[in-house]
N, CA, C and O of each residue as an XYZ file, in Angstrom:
308
protein
N     -15.776    -26.568    -86.250
C     -17.191    -26.438    -86.197
C     -17.625    -25.785    -84.909
O     -18.505    -24.925    -84.919
N     -17.034    -26.170    -83.812
C     -17.379    -25.587    -82.516
C     -17.001    -24.116    -82.497
O     -17.752    -23.274    -82.005
N     -15.807    -23.812    -83.048
C     -15.333    -22.409    -83.095
C     -16.306    -21.563    -83.943
O     -16.606    -20.423    -83.589
N     -16.778    -22.105    -85.018
C     -17.746    -21.385    -85.854
C     -19.050    -21.112    -85.126
O     -19.650    -20.048    -85.276
N     -19.482    -22.092    -84.332
C     -20.711    -21.890    -83.542
C     -20.509    -20.821    -82.458
O     -21.408    -20.023    -82.193
N     -19.332    -20.813    -81.840
C     -19.042    -19.806    -80.830
C     -18.971    -18.424    -81.465
O     -19.500    -17.464    -80.907
N     -18.345    -18.310    -82.590
C     -18.261    -16.987    -83.291
C     -19.649    -16.530    -83.708
O     -19.989    -15.355    -83.568
N     -20.443    -17.445    -84.213
C     -21.826    -17.118    -84.610
C     -22.656    -16.663    -83.429
O     -23.405    -15.691    -83.530
N     -22.529    -17.347    -82.328
C     -23.282    -16.929    -81.140
C     -22.866    -15.551    -80.655
O     -23.708    -14.727    -80.296
N     -21.544    -15.302    -80.646
C     -21.039    -13.993    -80.244
C     -21.515    -12.910    -81.179
O     -21.902    -11.834    -80.722
N     -21.501    -13.163    -82.489
C     -22.000    -12.144    -83.449
C     -23.473    -11.870    -83.265
O     -23.898    -10.715    -83.311
N     -24.259    -12.907    -83.056
C     -25.688    -12.717    -82.852
C     -25.926    -11.920    -81.562
O     -26.813    -11.067    -81.519
N     -25.153    -12.190    -80.531
C     -25.276    -11.413    -79.258
C     -24.932     -9.985    -79.480
O     -25.632     -9.113    -78.968
N     -23.866     -9.679    -80.234
C     -23.469     -8.314    -80.466
C     -24.470     -7.567    -81.347
O     -24.719     -6.382    -81.124
N     -25.030     -8.222    -82.317
C     -26.037     -7.579    -83.191
C     -27.268     -7.264    -82.373
O     -27.870     -6.203    -82.543
N     -27.652     -8.168    -81.487
C     -28.797     -7.920    -80.601
C     -28.585     -6.755    -79.698
O     -29.530     -6.021    -79.406
N     -27.360     -6.554    -79.236
C     -27.034     -5.391    -78.373
C     -27.214     -4.090    -79.088
O     -27.562     -3.082    -78.474
N     -26.980     -4.093    -80.389
C     -27.072     -2.860    -81.167
C     -28.480     -2.541    -81.682
O     -28.737     -1.414    -82.106
N     -29.389     -3.515    -81.651
C     -30.725     -3.331    -82.143
C     -31.574     -2.569    -81.113
O     -31.838     -3.085    -80.027
N     -32.008     -1.320    -81.458
C     -32.770     -0.564    -80.451
C     -34.165     -1.074    -80.201
O     -34.773     -0.699    -79.199
N     -34.700     -1.914    -81.065
C     -36.034     -2.405    -80.897
C     -36.157     -3.535    -79.859
O     -37.256     -3.865    -79.414
N     -35.007     -4.120    -79.484
C     -34.983     -5.224    -78.537
C     -34.873     -4.676    -77.156
O     -33.922     -3.966    -76.829
N     -35.873     -5.011    -76.314
C     -35.886     -4.493    -74.928
C     -35.008     -5.326    -74.015
O     -34.327     -4.771    -73.152
N     -35.002     -6.659    -74.179
C     -34.245     -7.550    -73.324
C     -32.891     -7.787    -73.988
O     -32.724     -8.713    -74.782
N     -31.925     -6.924    -73.643
C     -30.614     -6.989    -74.246
C     -29.781     -8.167    -73.759
O     -28.806     -8.535    -74.414
N     -30.137     -8.766    -72.629
C     -29.351     -9.873    -72.070
C     -29.582    -11.170    -72.839
O     -28.811    -12.115    -72.677
N     -30.601    -11.241    -73.657
C     -30.872    -12.442    -74.411
C     -31.665    -13.435    -73.600
O     -32.084    -13.140    -72.481
N     -31.873    -14.615    -74.158
C     -32.651    -15.657    -73.434
C     -31.887    -16.183    -72.212
O     -30.658    -16.129    -72.164
N     -32.616    -16.678    -71.255
C     -31.999    -17.190    -70.015
C     -31.085    -18.391    -70.245
O     -30.130    -18.590    -69.495
N     -31.372    -19.205    -71.288
C     -30.535    -20.359    -71.566
C     -29.137    -19.951    -72.045
O     -28.213    -20.764    -72.023
N     -28.983    -18.701    -72.475
C     -27.646    -18.253    -72.950
C     -26.687    -18.154    -71.765
O     -25.476    -18.277    -71.950
N     -27.194    -17.938    -70.563
C     -26.370    -17.792    -69.394
C     -26.454    -19.093    -68.563
O     -27.536    -19.657    -68.395
N     -25.330    -19.547    -68.062
C     -25.329    -20.846    -67.336
C     -26.160    -20.812    -66.082
O     -26.728    -21.837    -65.704
N     -26.258    -19.666    -65.411
C     -27.030    -19.586    -64.196
C     -28.395    -18.959    -64.387
O     -29.077    -18.658    -63.407
N     -28.812    -18.753    -65.639
C     -30.082    -18.125    -65.928
C     -30.103    -16.678    -65.497
O     -29.111    -15.976    -65.694
N     -31.190    -16.197    -64.915
C     -31.281    -14.802    -64.499
C     -30.389    -14.512    -63.274
O     -30.059    -13.351    -63.033
N     -30.009    -15.493    -62.530
C     -29.160    -15.317    -61.363
C     -27.686    -15.498    -61.669
O     -26.881    -15.567    -60.741
N     -27.304    -15.577    -62.929
C     -25.926    -15.784    -63.308
C     -25.065    -14.599    -62.844
O     -25.466    -13.445    -62.992
N     -23.900    -14.883    -62.293
C     -23.025    -13.859    -61.723
C     -22.525    -12.901    -62.788
O     -22.521    -11.690    -62.567
N     -22.109    -13.401    -63.919
C     -21.581    -12.549    -65.006
C     -22.682    -11.696    -65.603
O     -22.482    -10.520    -65.906
N     -23.851    -12.304    -65.768
C     -24.998    -11.557    -66.312
C     -25.381    -10.402    -65.401
O     -25.728     -9.316    -65.865
N     -25.314    -10.650    -64.109
C     -25.715     -9.593    -63.172
C     -24.711     -8.441    -63.113
O     -25.049     -7.368    -62.614
N     -23.491     -8.635    -63.606
C     -22.561     -7.536    -63.652
C     -22.934     -6.508    -64.687
O     -22.693     -5.318    -64.487
N     -23.535     -6.949    -65.827
C     -23.821     -6.070    -66.930
C     -25.325     -5.729    -67.061
O     -25.680     -4.658    -67.553
N     -26.198     -6.649    -66.617
C     -27.617     -6.483    -66.862
C     -28.435     -6.543    -65.575
O     -28.028     -7.173    -64.599
N     -29.567     -5.897    -65.584
C     -30.571     -6.035    -64.498
C     -31.341     -7.314    -64.695
O     -31.234     -7.920    -65.761
N     -32.123     -7.762    -63.711
C     -32.887     -9.040    -63.896
C     -33.883     -8.984    -65.039
O     -34.243    -10.038    -65.563
N     -34.352     -7.811    -65.456
C     -35.297     -7.732    -66.560
C     -34.602     -7.703    -67.921
O     -35.274     -7.655    -68.951
N     -33.263     -7.733    -67.942
C     -32.516     -7.796    -69.193
C     -32.011     -6.477    -69.703
O     -31.308     -6.468    -70.714
N     -32.316     -5.358    -69.077
C     -31.803     -4.061    -69.500
C     -30.426     -3.859    -68.903
O     -30.067     -4.460    -67.891
N     -29.671     -3.002    -69.552
C     -28.319     -2.734    -69.057
C     -28.324     -1.973    -67.728
O     -29.205     -1.156    -67.457
N     -27.326     -2.265    -66.926
C     -27.105     -1.464    -65.738
C     -26.574     -0.101    -66.166
O     -26.370      0.131    -67.358
N     -26.348      0.805    -65.215
C     -25.962      2.143    -65.546
C     -24.746      2.221    -66.499
O     -24.804      2.903    -67.522
N     -23.684      1.543    -66.169
C     -22.499      1.497    -67.029
C     -22.263      0.120    -67.632
O     -21.136     -0.239    -67.971
N     -23.333     -0.639    -67.761
C     -23.224     -2.016    -68.242
C     -22.742     -2.101    -69.685
O     -21.894     -2.935    -70.001
N     -23.271     -1.246    -70.572
C     -22.850     -1.282    -71.974
C     -21.375     -0.934    -72.129
O     -20.660     -1.597    -72.881
N     -20.911      0.100    -71.426
C     -19.512      0.487    -71.494
C     -18.618     -0.643    -70.923
O     -17.578     -0.971    -71.494
N     -19.041     -1.217    -69.804
C     -18.255     -2.292    -69.187
C     -18.166     -3.503    -70.128
O     -17.114     -4.135    -70.232
N     -19.274     -3.822    -70.811
C     -19.253     -4.971    -71.743
C     -18.343     -4.730    -72.906
O     -17.612     -5.635    -73.309
N     -18.359     -3.525    -73.471
C     -17.497     -3.165    -74.576
C     -16.022     -3.209    -74.124
O     -15.173     -3.723    -74.854
N     -15.719     -2.686    -72.955
C     -14.347     -2.689    -72.434
C     -13.870     -4.108    -72.173
O     -12.703     -4.418    -72.410
N     -14.754     -4.977    -71.689
C     -14.422     -6.367    -71.464
C     -14.076     -7.057    -72.772
O     -13.075     -7.769    -72.851
N     -14.900     -6.853    -73.809
C     -14.640     -7.453    -75.086
C     -13.348     -6.952    -75.713
O     -12.606     -7.737    -76.303
N     -13.065     -5.662    -75.596
C     -11.806     -5.103    -76.093
C     -10.615     -5.678    -75.348
O      -9.614     -6.034    -75.969
N     -10.705     -5.776    -74.027
C      -9.634     -6.347    -73.241
C      -9.381     -7.814    -73.606
O      -8.237     -8.266    -73.658
N     -10.467     -8.546    -73.856
C     -10.352     -9.947    -74.251
C      -9.646    -10.115    -75.595
O      -8.796    -10.993    -75.747
N      -9.991     -9.294    -76.549
C      -9.360     -9.318    -77.847
C      -7.877     -8.951    -77.715
O      -7.026     -9.601    -78.323
N      -7.562     -7.923    -76.934
C      -6.181     -7.532    -76.707
C      -5.377     -8.617    -76.046
O      -4.220     -8.839    -76.401
N      -5.982     -9.312    -75.070
C      -5.300    -10.412    -74.410
C      -5.021    -11.590    -75.363
O      -3.930    -12.162    -75.351
N      -6.004    -11.935    -76.172
C      -5.790    -12.989    -77.158
C      -4.694    -12.591    -78.159
O      -3.868    -13.428    -78.522
N      -4.673    -11.356    -78.600
C      -3.639    -10.875    -79.517
C      -2.274    -10.974    -78.875
O      -1.311    -11.398    -79.513
N      -2.183    -10.575    -77.586
C      -0.903    -10.646    -76.879
C      -0.422    -12.108    -76.727
O       0.762    -12.400    -76.893
N      -1.345    -12.997    -76.417
C      -0.985    -14.412    -76.286
C      -0.495    -14.977    -77.600
O       0.502    -15.698    -77.626
N      -1.172    -14.664    -78.689
C      -0.771    -15.176    -79.997
C       0.599    -14.632    -80.400
O       1.375    -15.353    -81.026
N       0.918    -13.378    -80.059
C       2.204    -12.780    -80.402
C       3.350    -13.427    -79.650
O       4.480    -13.469    -80.137
N       3.050    -13.939    -78.446
C       4.139    -14.506    -77.618
C       4.238    -16.027    -77.677
O       5.003    -16.631    -76.925
N       3.482    -16.636    -78.551
C       3.570    -18.101    -78.679
C       4.571    -18.511    -79.716
O       4.767    -19.704    -79.947
């Protein structure tokens, strides 16, 4: 059940990133543990919720690297 909630939250976050009508791409402040001052959020987004210059590319590369790492771990278990 927890895994399903995590996957659902991730999917909702990714769909929101692709929606051009949404101005605040970072999502609500409660989504981040530190709110607007969260360290991870500040790597990808400005305080107003828009992407930094290479924030979208960095986020996609981070997600791809995470999936590749999980795949590698599963293969070696």
